[in-house]
LUMVEX-234320 format. One record per residue (C-alpha): residue number from 1; z, x, y; chain; residue in three letters. Coordinates in steps of 0.05 Angstrom, whole numbers. Layout:
{pos->NUM	c3->Z	c1->X	c2->Y	unit->A	code->ala}
...
This chain:
{pos->1	c3->-77	c1->-1071	c2->756	unit->A	code->met}
{pos->2	c3->-9	c1->-1094	c2->782	unit->A	code->thr}
{pos->3	c3->20	c1->-1086	c2->713	unit->A	code->phe}
{pos->4	c3->-4	c1->-1014	c2->710	unit->A	code->arg}
{pos->5	c3->27	c1->-999	c2->777	unit->A	code->val}
{pos->6	c3->93	c1->-1029	c2->754	unit->A	code->ala}
{pos->7	c3->93	c1->-987	c2->690	unit->A	code->ile}
{pos->8	c3->74	c1->-924	c2->728	unit->A	code->ala}
{pos->9	c3->131	c1->-937	c2->778	unit->A	code->thr}
{pos->10	c3->180	c1->-950	c2->721	unit->A	code->ala}
{pos->11	c3->165	c1->-880	c2->694	unit->A	code->phe}
{pos->12	c3->152	c1->-842	c2->758	unit->A	code->ala}
{pos->13	c3->217	c1->-860	c2->794	unit->A	code->val}
{pos->14	c3->264	c1->-834	c2->738	unit->A	code->pro}
{pos->15	c3->220	c1->-772	c2->732	unit->A	code->ala}
{pos->16	c3->228	c1->-760	c2->807	unit->A	code->gly}
{pos->17	c3->303	c1->-768	c2->802	unit->A	code->ile}
{pos->18	c3->306	c1->-720	c2->743	unit->A	code->ala}
{pos->19	c3->262	c1->-671	c2->781	unit->A	code->gly}
{pos->20	c3->309	c1->-674	c2->840	unit->A	code->tyr}
{pos->21	c3->370	c1->-660	c2->797	unit->A	code->asn}
{pos->22	c3->338	c1->-603	c2->758	unit->A	code->val}
{pos->23	c3->311	c1->-567	c2->819	unit->A	code->val}
{pos->24	c3->377	c1->-577	c2->856	unit->A	code->phe}
{pos->25	c3->416	c1->-549	c2->798	unit->A	code->ala}
{pos->26	c3->370	c1->-489	c2->789	unit->A	code->leu}
{pos->27	c3->369	c1->-475	c2->864	unit->A	code->ser}
{pos->28	c3->444	c1->-466	c2->863	unit->A	code->gln}
{pos->29	c3->433	c1->-401	c2->825	unit->A	code->ile}
{pos->30	c3->398	c1->-364	c2->880	unit->A	code->gly}
{pos->31	c3->398	c1->-405	c2->945	unit->A	code->val}
{pos->32	c3->464	c1->-402	c2->984	unit->A	code->pro}
{pos->33	c3->445	c1->-453	c2->1038	unit->A	code->ser}
{pos->34	c3->456	c1->-526	c2->1022	unit->A	code->leu}
{pos->35	c3->400	c1->-545	c2->1070	unit->A	code->thr}
{pos->36	c3->349	c1->-504	c2->1032	unit->A	code->trp}
{pos->37	c3->375	c1->-529	c2->965	unit->A	code->arg}
{pos->38	c3->364	c1->-601	c2->988	unit->A	code->glu}
{pos->39	c3->295	c1->-583	c2->1014	unit->A	code->ala}
{pos->40	c3->275	c1->-551	c2->948	unit->A	code->phe}
{pos->41	c3->304	c1->-609	c2->909	unit->A	code->ala}
{pos->42	c3->265	c1->-661	c2->950	unit->A	code->cys}
{pos->43	c3->201	c1->-621	c2->940	unit->A	code->gly}
{pos->44	c3->214	c1->-618	c2->866	unit->A	code->gly}
{pos->45	c3->226	c1->-693	c2->863	unit->A	code->ala}
{pos->46	c3->160	c1->-706	c2->899	unit->A	code->val}
{pos->47	c3->121	c1->-657	c2->855	unit->A	code->cys}
{pos->48	c3->149	c1->-682	c2->789	unit->A	code->ile}
{pos->49	c3->148	c1->-756	c2->807	unit->A	code->gly}
{pos->50	c3->78	c1->-748	c2->835	unit->A	code->gly}
{pos->51	c3->55	c1->-714	c2->771	unit->A	code->thr}
{pos->52	c3->83	c1->-770	c2->729	unit->A	code->ala}
{pos->53	c3->50	c1->-822	c2->773	unit->A	code->trp}
{pos->54	c3->-17	c1->-787	c2->772	unit->A	code->thr}
{pos->55	c3->-16	c1->-777	c2->696	unit->A	code->arg}
{pos->56	c3->-2	c1->-851	c2->686	unit->A	code->leu}
{pos->57	c3->-53	c1->-878	c2->735	unit->A	code->thr}
{pos->58	c3->-110	c1->-828	c2->738	unit->A	code->leu}
{pos->59	c3->-146	c1->-841	c2->672	unit->A	code->phe}
{pos->60	c3->-128	c1->-915	c2->666	unit->A	code->ala}
{pos->61	c3->-200	c1->-939	c2->675	unit->A	code->asp}
{pos->62	c3->-234	c1->-881	c2->640	unit->A	code->leu}
{pos->63	c3->-265	c1->-921	c2->583	unit->A	code->arg}
{pos->64	c3->-285	c1->-995	c2->588	unit->A	code->pro}
{pos->65	c3->-262	c1->-1042	c2->534	unit->A	code->leu}
{pos->66	c3->-317	c1->-1057	c2->485	unit->A	code->glu}
{pos->67	c3->-301	c1->-1120	c2->448	unit->A	code->ser}
{pos->68	c3->-339	c1->-1140	c2->386	unit->A	code->gly}
{pos->69	c3->-365	c1->-1070	c2->371	unit->A	code->arg}
{pos->70	c3->-336	c1->-1029	c2->316	unit->A	code->val}
{pos->71	c3->-349	c1->-954	c2->316	unit->A	code->val}
{pos->72	c3->-341	c1->-922	c2->248	unit->A	code->glu}
{pos->73	c3->-344	c1->-851	c2->224	unit->A	code->asn}
{pos->74	c3->-336	c1->-820	c2->292	unit->A	code->met}
{pos->75	c3->-318	c1->-746	c2->288	unit->A	code->pro}
{pos->76	c3->-248	c1->-730	c2->312	unit->A	code->arg}
{pos->77	c3->-235	c1->-671	c2->356	unit->A	code->pro}
{pos->78	c3->-207	c1->-613	c2->317	unit->A	code->gly}
{pos->79	c3->-226	c1->-641	c2->249	unit->A	code->ser}
{pos->80	c3->-268	c1->-598	c2->204	unit->A	code->tyr}
{pos->81	c3->-310	c1->-620	c2->145	unit->A	code->ser}
{pos->82	c3->-324	c1->-576	c2->86	unit->A	code->arg}
{pos->83	c3->-393	c1->-576	c2->56	unit->A	code->his}
{pos->84	c3->-397	c1->-547	c2->-14	unit->A	code->ala}
């Protein structure tokens, strides 16, 4: 579990920094006040960093590891078989 948190942090922090920079740059187009640009940029950083964190940690324990069992011929989503 600690390893997953470390990996999620390693990806979420740069995503938050990138989110801050993108929202700050885009807010310079239409927002004249520096205070509001900073507020929007901080909100963007929280949203984008939080999304990255959630996507990396939410479905981590979705399927338990089944050792010793091999599943063969499982249908894949989106695959179609043709019967003649």
